[in-house]
ZADO-1210 file (C-alpha; in nm, 4 decimals, padded with zeros to 6 digits):
<atoms>
<atom x="00.3821" y="-01.7615" z="00.1632" code="MET" pos="1"/>
<atom x="00.3572" y="-01.4264" z="-00.0246" code="HIS" pos="2"/>
<atom x="00.6558" y="-01.3192" z="-00.2088" code="ARG" pos="3"/>
<atom x="00.6183" y="-00.9450" z="-00.0825" code="ILE" pos="4"/>
<atom x="00.7062" y="-01.1162" z="00.2560" code="TYR" pos="5"/>
<atom x="01.0931" y="-01.1870" z="00.1632" code="SER" pos="6"/>
<atom x="01.1538" y="-00.8294" z="-00.0195" code="LEU" pos="7"/>
<atom x="01.3807" y="-00.6020" z="00.1838" code="PRO" pos="8"/>
<atom x="01.2309" y="-00.3213" z="00.3375" code="PHE" pos="9"/>
<atom x="01.5188" y="-00.1219" z="00.2001" code="ALA" pos="10"/>
<atom x="01.4024" y="-00.2006" z="-00.1379" code="SER" pos="11"/>
<atom x="01.0487" y="-00.0664" z="-00.0660" code="VAL" pos="12"/>
<atom x="01.1436" y="00.2221" z="00.1411" code="TYR" pos="13"/>
<atom x="01.2609" y="00.4647" z="-00.1586" code="PRO" pos="14"/>
<atom x="00.9321" y="00.3797" z="-00.3400" code="LEU" pos="15"/>
<atom x="00.7576" y="00.5280" z="-00.0256" code="TYR" pos="16"/>
<atom x="00.9818" y="00.8173" z="-00.0217" code="ILE" pos="17"/>
<atom x="00.9391" y="00.8915" z="-00.4052" code="ALA" pos="18"/>
<atom x="00.5541" y="00.8677" z="-00.3543" code="LYS" pos="19"/>
<atom x="00.5480" y="01.1079" z="-00.0605" code="VAL" pos="20"/>
<atom x="00.7943" y="01.3663" z="-00.1710" code="GLU" pos="21"/>
<atom x="00.6439" y="01.3816" z="-00.5188" code="LYS" pos="22"/>
<atom x="00.3330" y="01.5033" z="-00.3637" code="LYS" pos="23"/>
<atom x="00.5225" y="01.7685" z="-00.1431" code="GLY" pos="24"/>
<atom x="00.5446" y="01.5503" z="00.1649" code="ARG" pos="25"/>
<atom x="00.9130" y="01.4866" z="00.3300" code="THR" pos="26"/>
<atom x="01.1163" y="01.1761" z="00.4216" code="LYS" pos="27"/>
<atom x="01.1045" y="01.3281" z="00.8006" code="ALA" pos="28"/>
<atom x="00.7241" y="01.2787" z="00.7842" code="GLU" pos="29"/>
<atom x="00.7286" y="00.9386" z="00.6170" code="LEU" pos="30"/>
<atom x="00.9964" y="00.8306" z="00.9099" code="ASP" pos="31"/>
<atom x="00.7481" y="00.9627" z="01.1461" code="GLU" pos="32"/>
<atom x="00.4359" y="00.7602" z="01.0303" code="VAL" pos="33"/>
<atom x="00.6662" y="00.4261" z="00.9938" code="ILE" pos="34"/>
<atom x="00.7828" y="00.4952" z="01.3321" code="GLU" pos="35"/>
<atom x="00.4327" y="00.5612" z="01.4761" code="TRP" pos="36"/>
<atom x="00.3236" y="00.2354" z="01.3200" code="LEU" pos="37"/>
<atom x="00.6246" y="00.0351" z="01.3878" code="THR" pos="38"/>
<atom x="00.7451" y="00.1595" z="01.7473" code="GLY" pos="39"/>
<atom x="01.1013" y="00.1967" z="01.6046" code="PHE" pos="40"/>
<atom x="01.2850" y="00.5131" z="01.6555" code="ASP" pos="41"/>
<atom x="01.5320" y="00.6617" z="01.3876" code="ASP" pos="42"/>
<atom x="01.8271" y="00.4387" z="01.4914" code="ALA" pos="43"/>
<atom x="01.6150" y="00.1068" z="01.4719" code="GLN" pos="44"/>
<atom x="01.4760" y="00.2129" z="01.1489" code="LEU" pos="45"/>
<atom x="01.8004" y="00.3023" z="00.9953" code="THR" pos="46"/>
<atom x="01.9570" y="-00.0603" z="01.1134" code="GLN" pos="47"/>
<atom x="01.6744" y="-00.2235" z="00.9385" code="HIS" pos="48"/>
<atom x="01.7473" y="-00.0347" z="00.6499" code="LEU" pos="49"/>
<atom x="02.1333" y="-00.0918" z="00.6374" code="ASP" pos="50"/>
<atom x="02.0655" y="-00.4747" z="00.7012" code="GLU" pos="51"/>
<atom x="01.8196" y="-00.5270" z="00.4547" code="HIS" pos="52"/>
<atom x="01.5794" y="-00.6722" z="00.6795" code="THR" pos="53"/>
<atom x="01.2920" y="-00.8505" z="00.4772" code="THR" pos="54"/>
<atom x="00.9435" y="-00.6999" z="00.5343" code="LEU" pos="55"/>
<atom x="00.8747" y="-01.0186" z="00.7407" code="GLU" pos="56"/>
<atom x="01.1507" y="-00.9880" z="00.9531" code="ASP" pos="57"/>
<atom x="01.0979" y="-00.5949" z="00.9807" code="PHE" pos="58"/>
<atom x="00.7256" y="-00.6419" z="01.1207" code="PHE" pos="59"/>
<atom x="00.8202" y="-00.9376" z="01.3276" code="ASP" pos="60"/>
<atom x="01.0726" y="-00.6765" z="01.4953" code="ASP" pos="61"/>
<atom x="00.7914" y="-00.4084" z="01.5287" code="ALA" pos="62"/>
<atom x="00.5675" y="-00.3419" z="01.8352" code="GLU" pos="63"/>
<atom x="00.2805" y="-00.2325" z="01.6402" code="LEU" pos="64"/>
<atom x="00.0938" y="00.0746" z="01.7456" code="ASN" pos="65"/>
<atom x="-00.2306" y="-00.0025" z="01.9551" code="PRO" pos="66"/>
<atom x="-00.4160" y="00.2310" z="01.7665" code="ASP" pos="67"/>
<atom x="-00.3021" y="00.0705" z="01.4141" code="ALA" pos="68"/>
<atom x="-00.6399" y="-00.1104" z="01.4225" code="SER" pos="69"/>
<atom x="-00.7920" y="00.2312" z="01.3659" code="LEU" pos="70"/>
<atom x="-00.6334" y="00.2271" z="01.0081" code="ILE" pos="71"/>
<atom x="-00.9240" y="00.1309" z="00.7740" code="THR" pos="72"/>
<atom x="-00.9987" y="00.1953" z="00.4165" code="GLY" pos="73"/>
<atom x="-00.9185" y="00.0182" z="00.0848" code="VAL" pos="74"/>
<atom x="-00.5543" y="-00.0387" z="-00.0361" code="ILE" pos="75"/>
<atom x="-00.4863" y="-00.2524" z="-00.3581" code="CYS" pos="76"/>
<atom x="-00.8749" y="-00.3350" z="-00.3656" code="GLY" pos="77"/>
<atom x="-00.8788" y="-00.4794" z="00.0084" code="MET" pos="78"/>
<atom x="-01.0214" y="-00.3462" z="00.2923" code="ARG" pos="79"/>
<atom x="-00.7297" y="-00.3171" z="00.5381" code="VAL" pos="80"/>
<atom x="-00.9206" y="-00.4032" z="00.8302" code="GLU" pos="81"/>
<atom x="-01.0579" y="-00.7361" z="00.6960" code="GLN" pos="82"/>
<atom x="-00.7141" y="-00.8904" z="00.5595" code="ILE" pos="83"/>
<atom x="-00.7106" y="-01.1893" z="00.7718" code="GLU" pos="84"/>
<atom x="-00.3223" y="-01.2452" z="00.7647" code="ASP" pos="85"/>
<atom x="-00.1515" y="-01.0729" z="01.0346" code="PRO" pos="86"/>
<atom x="00.1762" y="-00.9900" z="00.8211" code="LEU" pos="87"/>
<atom x="-00.0200" y="-00.8868" z="00.5079" code="MET" pos="88"/>
<atom x="-00.2355" y="-00.6462" z="00.7141" code="GLN" pos="89"/>
<atom x="00.0863" y="-00.4866" z="00.8577" code="LYS" pos="90"/>
<atom x="00.2259" y="-00.4519" z="00.5259" code="ILE" pos="91"/>
<atom x="-00.1080" y="-00.2799" z="00.4011" code="ARG" pos="92"/>
<atom x="-00.1265" y="-00.0820" z="00.7215" code="TYR" pos="93"/>
<atom x="00.1692" y="00.0885" z="00.6260" code="LEU" pos="94"/>
<atom x="00.0681" y="00.1021" z="00.2438" code="ASP" pos="95"/>
<atom x="-00.2469" y="00.2772" z="00.3661" code="LYS" pos="96"/>
<atom x="-00.0401" y="00.5305" z="00.5999" code="LEU" pos="97"/>
<atom x="00.1696" y="00.6179" z="00.3249" code="VAL" pos="98"/>
<atom x="-00.1015" y="00.6795" z="00.0785" code="ASP" pos="99"/>
<atom x="-00.2731" y="00.8877" z="00.3320" code="GLU" pos="100"/>
<atom x="00.0318" y="01.0905" z="00.3671" code="LEU" pos="101"/>
<atom x="00.0772" y="01.1317" z="00.0050" code="ALA" pos="102"/>
<atom x="-00.2561" y="01.2552" z="-00.0536" code="ARG" pos="103"/>
<atom x="-00.1977" y="01.5566" z="00.2001" code="GLY" pos="104"/>
<atom x="-00.3892" y="01.4370" z="00.5039" code="LYS" pos="105"/>
<atom x="-00.3275" y="01.6035" z="00.8196" code="ALA" pos="106"/>
<atom x="-00.0403" y="01.4375" z="01.0388" code="MET" pos="107"/>
<atom x="-00.2670" y="01.4294" z="01.3462" code="ALA" pos="108"/>
<atom x="-00.5349" y="01.2189" z="01.1377" code="LYS" pos="109"/>
<atom x="-00.2683" y="01.0066" z="00.9980" code="ILE" pos="110"/>
<atom x="-00.1542" y="00.8995" z="01.3510" code="LEU" pos="111"/>
<atom x="-00.4766" y="00.8742" z="01.4538" code="ARG" pos="112"/>
<atom x="-00.4627" y="01.1588" z="01.7272" code="THR" pos="113"/>
<atom x="-00.7240" y="01.3561" z="01.5883" code="ALA" pos="114"/>
</atoms>
């Protein structure tokens, strides 16, 4: 089991915020991306943050977007579509979406609607 699985989502979330805000994007856009991937609403996302849910439990509770399989590319030197561990793949999907947001990609493209 990877150490990352037991990390609280609340400890990773501020890093995501800092990354996107440094590039001129907003926390609201980040939340939209997270909610698109996980199926959570604002209240559920806040609850996971308040309860310091581990990444494993966070994604266990998620209803992954059916279009998540359209997320492709390299993150941390690995192609996300080729990651065999389902939990690690979900974590890397989120990393990839945050990356795309920070790089200034259009929201429609990030959410795989365009």
